[in-house]
C-alpha positions as CSV (number, residue, x, y, z in Angstrom):
1,M,-6.3,-4.0,-9.5
2,K,-8.5,-4.2,-6.5
3,S,-11.5,-6.1,-5.3
4,T,-13.7,-4.7,-2.6
5,I,-14.1,-8.0,-0.7
6,R,-11.8,-11.0,-1.0
7,L,-11.0,-14.0,1.2
8,S,-7.5,-15.5,1.3
9,S,-9.0,-19.0,1.7
10,G,-10.2,-18.9,-1.9
11,I,-13.9,-18.0,-1.3
12,S,-15.5,-15.8,-3.9
13,C,-18.9,-14.2,-3.7
14,L,-21.2,-12.9,-6.4
15,A,-23.5,-10.0,-5.7
16,L,-26.7,-12.0,-5.8
17,L,-25.6,-15.5,-5.1
18,A,-24.5,-17.5,-2.1
19,C,-20.7,-18.2,-1.6
20,S,-18.9,-21.4,-2.4
21,T,-15.5,-22.7,-1.4
22,A,-12.8,-23.6,-3.8
23,A,-12.1,-26.9,-2.0
24,E,-15.1,-28.9,-0.6
25,A,-15.1,-31.7,1.9
26,P,-15.0,-35.4,0.7
27,G,-18.3,-37.0,0.0
28,G,-20.2,-38.5,3.0
29,Q,-19.1,-35.9,5.6
30,A,-21.8,-34.0,7.4
31,G,-22.8,-30.7,6.0
32,A,-23.3,-27.5,8.0
33,S,-26.6,-26.4,9.4
34,S,-28.8,-24.1,7.5
35,S,-28.9,-20.3,7.9
36,T,-31.4,-17.7,7.0
37,A,-30.6,-14.0,6.7
38,G,-30.8,-11.0,4.4
39,A,-33.4,-8.7,3.0
40,T,-35.4,-11.5,1.4
41,T,-35.8,-15.2,2.4
42,G,-36.8,-17.9,0.0
43,G,-37.5,-21.6,0.3
44,A,-34.7,-22.7,-1.9
45,G,-32.8,-24.7,0.7
46,A,-30.7,-27.7,-0.5
47,P,-32.5,-31.0,0.0
48,A,-30.7,-33.8,1.7
49,G,-28.3,-35.5,-0.6
50,A,-27.7,-32.4,-2.6
51,G,-25.2,-30.7,-0.4
52,A,-23.0,-29.5,-3.3
53,S,-25.6,-26.9,-4.1
54,A,-25.3,-25.5,-0.6
55,G,-21.5,-25.6,-0.5
56,G,-21.4,-28.8,1.5
57,A,-20.3,-32.4,0.7
58,P,-22.2,-34.4,-1.8
59,G,-24.8,-36.6,-0.1
60,A,-24.8,-34.7,3.2
61,G,-26.0,-31.2,2.5
62,A,-28.4,-29.7,5.0
63,P,-31.7,-27.9,4.0
64,G,-31.8,-24.2,4.4
65,T,-33.1,-21.0,3.0
66,A,-31.1,-18.5,1.1
67,G,-31.2,-14.8,1.8
68,A,-30.0,-12.0,-0.4
69,A,-26.2,-12.0,-0.8
70,V,-24.4,-9.0,0.5
71,G,-21.3,-7.1,-0.6
72,G,-19.9,-3.6,-0.2
73,A,-22.3,-1.2,1.6
74,S,-25.4,-3.3,1.4
75,A,-27.0,-4.6,4.7
76,G,-28.0,-8.1,5.5
77,S,-26.2,-11.5,5.2
78,S,-26.2,-14.7,3.3
79,A,-25.1,-18.2,4.2
80,T,-24.3,-21.5,2.5
81,A,-23.5,-24.9,4.0
82,G,-20.0,-26.1,4.1
83,A,-18.1,-29.1,5.6
84,S,-17.9,-29.9,9.3
85,G,-20.5,-27.3,10.3
86,S,-18.1,-24.4,10.8
87,S,-18.1,-21.0,9.1
88,T,-16.1,-18.2,7.6
89,S,-17.4,-14.7,7.4
90,T,-16.3,-11.5,5.9
91,A,-18.1,-8.2,6.5
92,G,-18.9,-5.6,3.9
93,A,-19.7,-2.0,4.9
94,G,-22.4,-2.6,7.4
95,G,-23.4,-6.1,6.2
96,S,-22.0,-9.6,5.9
97,V,-21.5,-12.6,3.7
98,T,-21.2,-15.9,5.3
99,S,-20.0,-19.2,3.9
100,A,-19.4,-22.5,5.6
101,G,-15.8,-23.6,5.8
102,A,-14.0,-26.7,6.8
103,G,-13.2,-26.0,10.4
104,G,-12.9,-23.0,12.6
105,S,-14.4,-19.6,11.8
106,T,-13.0,-16.2,10.9
107,T,-14.7,-12.9,10.7
108,T,-13.4,-9.6,9.3
109,A,-14.9,-6.2,9.3
110,G,-15.6,-4.0,6.3
111,A,-15.8,-0.3,6.6
112,G,-17.7,0.1,9.8
113,G,-17.8,-3.3,11.5
114,A,-15.7,-5.1,14.1
115,A,-13.0,-7.5,12.9
116,A,-11.4,-10.6,14.2
117,G,-9.4,-13.4,12.7
118,G,-6.4,-13.2,10.4
119,G,-6.1,-13.3,6.6
120,A,-9.5,-12.1,5.6
121,A,-9.7,-9.3,3.1
122,V,-11.5,-6.0,3.7
123,D,-12.4,-3.0,1.7
124,T,-9.4,-1.0,0.4
125,T,-11.3,2.2,1.1
126,L,-10.3,1.8,4.8
127,T,-7.0,3.6,3.8
128,G,-8.9,6.7,2.7
129,A,-7.1,9.2,0.4
130,F,-3.8,7.4,1.0
131,D,-4.9,5.2,-1.8
132,G,-4.1,7.2,-4.9
133,A,-2.1,10.0,-3.2
134,L,0.3,11.7,-5.6
135,L,3.0,14.0,-3.9
136,Q,5.1,16.2,-6.3
137,F,8.3,18.0,-5.3
138,P,9.1,20.3,-8.2
139,C,12.3,22.3,-8.8
140,G,12.2,25.9,-7.7
141,G,14.7,27.1,-10.3
142,G,18.4,26.9,-11.3
143,N,20.5,25.8,-14.3
144,P,19.3,22.8,-16.3
145,N,21.8,20.4,-14.9
146,Y,21.5,17.4,-12.5
147,D,20.6,19.5,-9.5
148,C,18.1,22.3,-8.9
149,S,17.0,24.5,-6.0
150,E,14.0,23.8,-3.8
151,P,11.2,26.3,-4.0
152,S,11.5,29.2,-1.6
153,P,11.3,29.4,1.4
154,C,13.9,26.8,2.3
155,A,16.6,27.0,5.0
156,N,19.8,24.9,5.1
157,A,20.2,22.6,8.1
158,S,22.8,23.4,10.7
159,A,24.0,22.1,14.1
160,S,21.0,23.7,15.6
161,Q,18.4,23.1,12.9
162,D,17.3,19.7,11.5
163,A,16.8,19.1,7.8
164,Q,13.7,20.9,6.7
165,A,10.4,19.1,5.8
166,I,9.5,20.1,2.2
167,K,5.9,20.5,1.4
168,P,4.7,19.0,-1.9
169,A,3.4,21.3,-4.6
170,G,-0.3,22.2,-4.7
171,G,-0.9,21.6,-1.0
172,P,-2.1,17.9,-1.0
173,A,-2.4,16.0,2.3
174,T,0.7,14.4,3.5
175,S,-1.0,12.4,6.3
176,W,-4.0,10.1,6.2
177,T,-6.1,8.3,8.8
178,M,-6.6,4.5,8.6
179,G,-10.2,3.3,9.1
180,G,-11.3,0.0,10.5
181,T,-11.4,-1.1,14.2
182,T,-9.1,0.5,16.7
183,G,-6.9,-2.3,18.1
184,T,-7.1,-4.4,15.0
185,M,-3.9,-4.7,12.9
186,Y,-4.2,-4.7,9.1
187,D,-1.8,-5.8,6.4
188,V,-1.9,-3.1,3.8
189,K,-0.2,-4.0,0.5
190,V,0.7,-0.8,-1.4
191,H,2.3,-0.2,-4.8
192,I,4.8,2.7,-4.5
193,Q,6.1,4.4,-7.6
194,G,7.9,7.6,-8.4
195,V,11.3,9.2,-9.0
196,V,13.4,10.1,-6.0
197,E,17.0,10.7,-5.1
198,P,18.6,8.1,-2.8
199,S,19.8,8.2,0.8
200,W,21.2,5.6,3.2
201,Y,19.9,5.1,6.7
202,H,21.2,3.7,10.0
203,D,20.0,0.2,10.8
204,G,16.7,-1.1,9.5
205,T,16.0,-3.8,6.9
206,R,16.0,-3.1,3.1
207,S,13.6,-5.0,0.9
208,A,16.6,-5.6,-1.4
209,G,18.8,-6.7,1.5
210,T,22.4,-5.7,0.9
211,S,22.0,-5.7,-2.9
212,S,23.5,-2.8,-4.9
213,V,21.4,-0.1,-6.4
214,D,22.3,-1.8,-9.7
215,V,19.7,-4.6,-9.0
216,A,16.4,-4.0,-10.6
217,S,13.0,-4.2,-8.8
218,T,11.4,-7.6,-8.7
219,V,7.9,-6.2,-8.6
220,A,5.9,-7.8,-11.5
221,G,5.7,-5.5,-14.5
222,A,8.5,-3.1,-13.2
223,K,10.6,-1.4,-15.8
224,P,14.1,-3.0,-16.2
225,Y,15.8,0.0,-14.6
226,A,13.3,0.6,-11.8
227,K,14.6,0.0,-8.3
228,D,13.1,-1.3,-5.0
229,L,14.7,1.0,-2.4
230,F,12.1,0.3,0.3
231,Q,13.3,-0.1,3.9
232,T,11.6,-1.1,7.1
233,G,12.8,0.5,10.3
234,G,16.0,2.4,11.0
235,T,16.8,6.1,11.4
236,R,17.5,8.9,9.0
237,L,20.8,10.8,8.9
238,M,21.4,13.8,11.2
239,F,23.7,16.8,11.0
240,S,25.5,16.0,14.3
241,T,26.7,12.6,13.2
242,D,26.3,12.4,9.4
243,N,27.1,15.9,7.9
244,G,29.4,15.2,4.9
245,N,28.4,11.6,4.9
246,G,25.3,11.7,2.9
247,F,23.3,14.1,5.1
248,D,22.9,16.4,2.1
249,Y,20.7,14.0,0.2
250,N,16.9,14.0,0.8
251,S,15.0,11.5,3.0
252,Y,11.6,10.0,2.2
253,E,10.1,8.8,5.4
254,L,6.7,7.0,5.9
255,D,5.5,6.9,9.5
256,V,2.6,4.9,10.9
257,T,1.5,6.2,14.3
258,P,-1.1,4.3,16.3
259,A,-4.3,6.0,17.4
260,G,-3.9,7.8,20.7
261,G,-0.1,8.0,20.2
262,G,2.6,5.5,20.8
263,K,5.7,4.6,19.0
264,A,5.5,4.9,15.2
265,S,6.5,2.3,12.7
266,V,9.0,3.8,10.3
267,Y,9.6,3.1,6.7
268,F,11.9,4.7,4.0
269,L,11.2,4.8,0.3
270,N,14.7,5.6,-1.1
271,S,17.3,3.5,0.8
272,V,20.6,2.4,-0.6
273,I,23.4,0.5,1.1
274,P,26.0,2.6,3.1
275,T,28.8,1.8,0.7
276,E,26.8,3.4,-2.1
277,N,26.3,6.6,-0.1
278,P,25.3,9.2,-2.6
279,H,27.7,11.7,-1.2
280,T,30.6,9.7,-2.4
281,S,29.6,6.8,-4.7
282,S,29.5,7.3,-8.4
283,K,26.6,4.8,-8.6
284,T,24.3,7.3,-6.8
285,Q,25.9,10.7,-6.7
286,H,23.8,13.4,-8.4
287,L,21.3,10.8,-9.5
288,S,17.6,10.1,-9.0
289,F,16.0,6.8,-9.5
290,E,12.6,5.5,-10.6
291,I,11.3,3.3,-7.8
292,D,8.8,0.5,-8.1
293,E,8.1,-1.0,-4.6
294,M,5.3,-3.2,-3.3
295,P,5.6,-3.7,0.5
296,T,3.0,-4.8,2.9
297,L,2.7,-2.3,5.8
298,K,1.4,-3.1,9.3
299,I,-1.2,-0.5,10.0
300,P,-3.5,-0.6,13.1
301,G,-7.1,0.7,12.8
302,G,-7.3,4.4,13.5
303,A,-3.6,5.0,12.9
304,T,-2.1,8.0,11.2
305,I,-0.1,7.4,8.0
306,S,2.3,10.3,7.1
307,L,4.9,10.9,4.4
308,T,7.7,13.4,5.1
309,M,10.4,14.5,2.6
310,R,13.3,16.3,4.2
311,D,16.1,18.3,2.5
312,S,19.1,19.6,4.4
313,N,20.6,21.9,1.8
314,C,17.7,23.1,-0.3
315,T,18.9,21.3,-3.3
316,L,17.0,18.6,-5.3
317,V,18.4,16.1,-7.7
318,Q,16.4,16.3,-10.9
319,N,14.6,13.5,-12.7
320,C,17.5,13.3,-15.2
321,G,17.8,9.8,-16.5
322,T,20.1,7.0,-15.5
323,S,23.7,8.1,-16.1
324,N,25.9,10.0,-13.6
325,N,26.3,13.8,-14.0
326,N,24.5,13.7,-17.4
327,M,23.2,17.3,-17.0
328,C,19.7,16.0,-17.8
329,G,20.7,15.2,-21.4
330,N,18.5,12.2,-21.5
331,G,15.4,14.1,-20.4
332,A,13.0,13.2,-17.6
333,R,11.6,9.8,-17.1
334,S,7.8,9.4,-17.3
335,V,5.9,7.2,-14.8
336,P,2.2,7.3,-15.8
337,F,1.0,4.8,-13.0
338,T,-0.9,2.7,-15.6
339,G,-3.6,0.6,-14.1
340,S,-3.7,2.4,-10.7
341,Q,-7.1,2.5,-9.0
342,P,-8.0,5.2,-8.4
343,A,-6.4,6.6,-11.5
344,P,-4.0,9.6,-11.2
345,P,-5.3,13.1,-11.7
346,S,-6.3,13.9,-15.3
347,S,-3.6,16.6,-15.3
348,W,-0.8,14.2,-14.5
349,T,1.7,14.0,-17.4
350,G,3.9,11.3,-15.9
351,K,6.6,13.6,-14.6
352,T,6.9,16.7,-12.4
353,T,8.2,19.9,-14.1
354,S,8.6,23.4,-12.6
355,G,11.0,26.2,-12.1
356,T,12.9,28.4,-14.6
357,G,16.2,28.3,-16.4
358,G,15.7,25.3,-18.7
359,N,14.5,21.7,-18.6
360,L,13.9,21.3,-14.8
361,N,12.2,18.2,-13.5
362,G,11.5,17.4,-9.9
363,Q,10.7,14.3,-7.9
364,F,7.4,12.6,-7.0
365,V,5.8,9.6,-5.3
366,H,2.5,7.8,-5.8
367,F,0.7,5.3,-3.5
368,D,-1.8,2.7,-4.9
369,V,-3.3,0.4,-2.2
370,I,-3.6,-3.1,-3.7
371,S,-5.2,-4.9,-0.8
372,V,-6.1,-4.7,2.9
373,T,-6.3,-7.9,5.1
374,V,-6.6,-8.5,8.8
375,A,-3.1,-9.3,10.0
376,Q,-2.4,-12.9,10.8
């Protein structure tokens, strides 16, 4: 679920009404001064002694005129009186909605305005097509067991060649540009779901800490067997140091690169602890897992967001169920992304299938942006 404009301080706005705060000042305090703005002005200011109707304290409201309230892409602004004469603002796409707060002021941009002040929500469309992106990595062929081959062409890694980046089926974008104001940092809460094979990574911080892959995801509504394998920071495995130590399992890396270059922030979607290295551990070997993760990413305005899946041996672990080496006897798990906005493509069946030679089911990931706020 998403809302186009929200404030973390508990302010809510209706399309044609002024804003009001969830907590008002005690009676007798001075209300804020009046404000007039918007496409239409009217003479409906709150009389003295009726401050509650203008968002201020009872008995101390200030007179004012109310303009048309603004949200989304409309232009103009609206204001209501609050306590102590200060204000909080949040911008829509080209307009603003203003409501008096209890001290200090914050302003945040919608799609196309400047932003300042932490915690205020902005339009989720700032993330562009990253919101709703579905990347599918189907099998290319092989026997109907727990592994299958990558689609051709694919080259095995070697001492002189890194693990190859595998393109998703159908040619969708694998990188997206963040909107907003360059130099402003945003907190982007995103729901990540899919089916992936696991890997371990050097350093970094896992959302699940040092917990085993046996631990279920704590995301609300996640299936009992879904996992949170998200990791912040660290480095992926390399042939020179990790061949034979899990390097033959695929990496899922999400990079956030600031506008104009600079060091990227790195995240991984399929991290397990080193002792459950899928090359050697029965808990992860030849298995794929349903992931259900909801991290908050730090993304500066204008940054590039990119997802890269790499495979060192051109072999993909199928979406085969939850028991080791079960030869896909349980069939593929389905993840329909119920409730996602935007909804997945109408052609989406809940699982990725392709290839020849039997019941072959590949891997996939889906991104659903839940909220965007100016970072504190």
